[in-house]
N, C-alpha and C positions, 0 to 999 in steps of 0.2 A: 696551420702550416700548409696543409694540402691545397686548400682553396688559393691561398696566397701564391703558392708555387705554380698552380695551374693558370691563374690569371697572369702572372709574370710571363709564363711561357707563351700563352695565346697572344699576348700583347705584342710579342716580338716576331710572330711568324711571317708577317709581310713587310717588315721594316728593311730598310736599305742594307743594314748590317748583316742581315741573314740571306740577302738575295742570292749570293753565290752558292752557299750550301743548300739553299732552297731549291734552286734549279738542279743541282747535282743529285739531291735525294729524290726529287720528283722523277727525274730522268731515269735513274737506276731503278726506282721502284716500278715505274711503268714498263721498262724493258724486262724486268724480272717477271712481272705479272703476265706480260704478253708471251714470254717464252713458256711459262707454265701453262697458260691457256692453250698454246699450240701443242704442248706435250700432252696435256690431258685430252685434247681432241684426237691426237694421233693414237693414244692409248685406247680411247673408246672405239676408234675405227678398227684397231687391230684386235681388240678383245670382244667387243659387243657385236659388231657386224657379222662375223662368222657364226656366232650363236644364233643371231636372228635368221641368217640364211638357212641354217640347219633346221630351225624350228618351222620356217615357212619356206620350203624349197620352191624355187621358181616364182616367188612372189616378187613383183617388180618393186624396186625400192621407192619408186615415185608414186605409186598408186594407192588409192584407198584411205579410208580413215585410220587404219592401223599404222600406216606410214606416218600420218600426222601426229598421232598420239606418241609414237616412238620418237619423233623429232622433238616434240614438246618435253617429254621425259628426259631425252638426251640433253636438251638445253638446260633444264632444271638441274640435272646431275652435274653438268659442267660448271654451272654457276655456283652450286654448293661447294664443288671441289675447289674452285678458285677462292671462294669466300673463306674456306677452311685454311688455305695457304696464305691469306693476307697477313695473319699474325706472325708466322714464322719468317716471311719475307720482310716484314717490318723490323724484326729482330736483327736479321742479317745486314740489312741496309744501314740500320742505326749503328751497328758494330763498325761499319766501315767509316761512318762520318760523325760519330759521337764526339771525337776529340775536336773536330771542326766546330761543331755546335757549342761544345763546352768552352772553347777558347773565346768565341764571340760573347757568350753570356758572361764569362769571368772578366773579360776586358771591359764590357760596357756596364755591368751591374755590380761588380765587385773589384774595381780597380785598385783599392787599397790592399787587397789580399794577394798573397803569393800565388802565382798561377800554378795550375796543376801540371802534371807530366803526362804526356801522351802514353796510352797503353801500347807496348810493342806491337807492331803491325801483325806479326805472325800469331802472337798470343791472342790478340783481338779477334783475328779470323778464326782461330781454333775454338775459342769460346762462342763466337757467333754461330759456327756450324754445329757445334755440340748442342747449343740451345735451339737451333732450327729443328733438330730431331726431337727434342723434348716437347716443343710447342706443337709440332705435327701430332705426336702421340696423344698430348693432352687434348687437342681439339678433336681428334678421332674419337676419343672417350666422350667429349662433350657432344659430338654429333650422334653417338649412339643414344645419349640421354635425351635427345630431341624427341624420342619415341615415348618418353615418360612424361605424362601430363603433370603440370605444376612444377617440374624440375627443369624442363628443356631450356628456356631462355636463361634462367638463372645459372645454369651450367656453363653457358658461354662466358658470362661475366666473371663467375668464380675462377674458372680455369684460367682465363686470360688475365684477370686481374692479379692473380697470384704470380703466374709465370712472368708476365711482362713487368709487373712491379719489382720483382726480384732481380730480373736481368738488368733493367735499366738503372736501378739504384746502385747495384754493385758495379756496373760499368763506371758510373759517375764517381763512386767512392774510390774506385781503383786509381783515379788520377792523383789521389793524394795519400793513399794507404796501400800497404801490401794487400794481396788478394785475401789472405786469411783474416786480416783485420776488417776488410770491407765486408766480408761475409758475416763476421761476428757483429758488426754494427748493424747490418740488415737484419739479423736475428733479433737484436735487442730492440729494434723499432719495427718489428714484423707487422704489428697491427697498422701502424702508420703507412708502412710501405705498401701493404695490401690494399688499403683504402685508396692510396694514390694510384695503384695499378688499376683499380676499378674505374677511376677517372679516365685512364688511358684506354681501357676496354670500351668505355662508353664513346670516346672519340673514335675508336676503331669501328664501332658499329654504325657510324654515319656514312653513307655512300658519298663517294668523291672527297669528302673531308678526310676520310681515312687514309687517303694517299699522303697526307701530311703527318701521319702518325709517327714516323721516325723522328721527324724534326721536333714535333710537340713533345713527345715522350722524353727525348734526350734532354731538351731545355728544361722541362718540368723537374726531372730528376736531378739535374745539376743544381737547380734552386733548392729542392728538397734537401739534398745532401748538405748544402751550405747552411740551411736553417737547422738541421740536426746537429751539425758540427758546432754551431753557436751554442746550442743547448748542452752539448757535452762539456764545452769549456766552462759554462756557467755552473754545471752540476759539479765540475772538478774543483 
């Protein structure tokens, strides 16, 4: 099911049917990341530069190899901070456009099925913002584990695989089920959802391609929920 759902989602990313939502998700994601980059840069200037000035009083900011090292470290730190925030930004953007993606997938791939209902906008925004905080904390934990040999890279995939898989599957399921039932279904298929989340985390780890994560993840989980629903009916 997981590979079938991933192939179905990837095959639709650049099609005409997805074009409108494609440009909306890309645009919002880029704007959000640009705003976060500016915020991180301002925070660095406000917090780190006074500390450097106190440590090296009178040292010109443009002179010497220490300045070069500081600039390189600052760039690395800002890049890591932005990388840390890509996953939660993805969750928020997907929360805004999941219903748009789901409607395209359902209309084109499941025309015989009853269409789902959009999650109320306020509820979707609340869930997205709540999940934003959870993913930030989870990735901070994963960032700390970067210092542990043999665990570091795996931590990124495990944390994001679990959190993104859970979030996107529940969003897709809530178009057809009450929230409590969607959560119960996700728990029943926890292993499958987690493995699907690992696919999303792998997608997220590819530079530039990760800008399409909201679109890919939402479409993939719509397909996965459809497949799980079919299995549920067969077992019933």
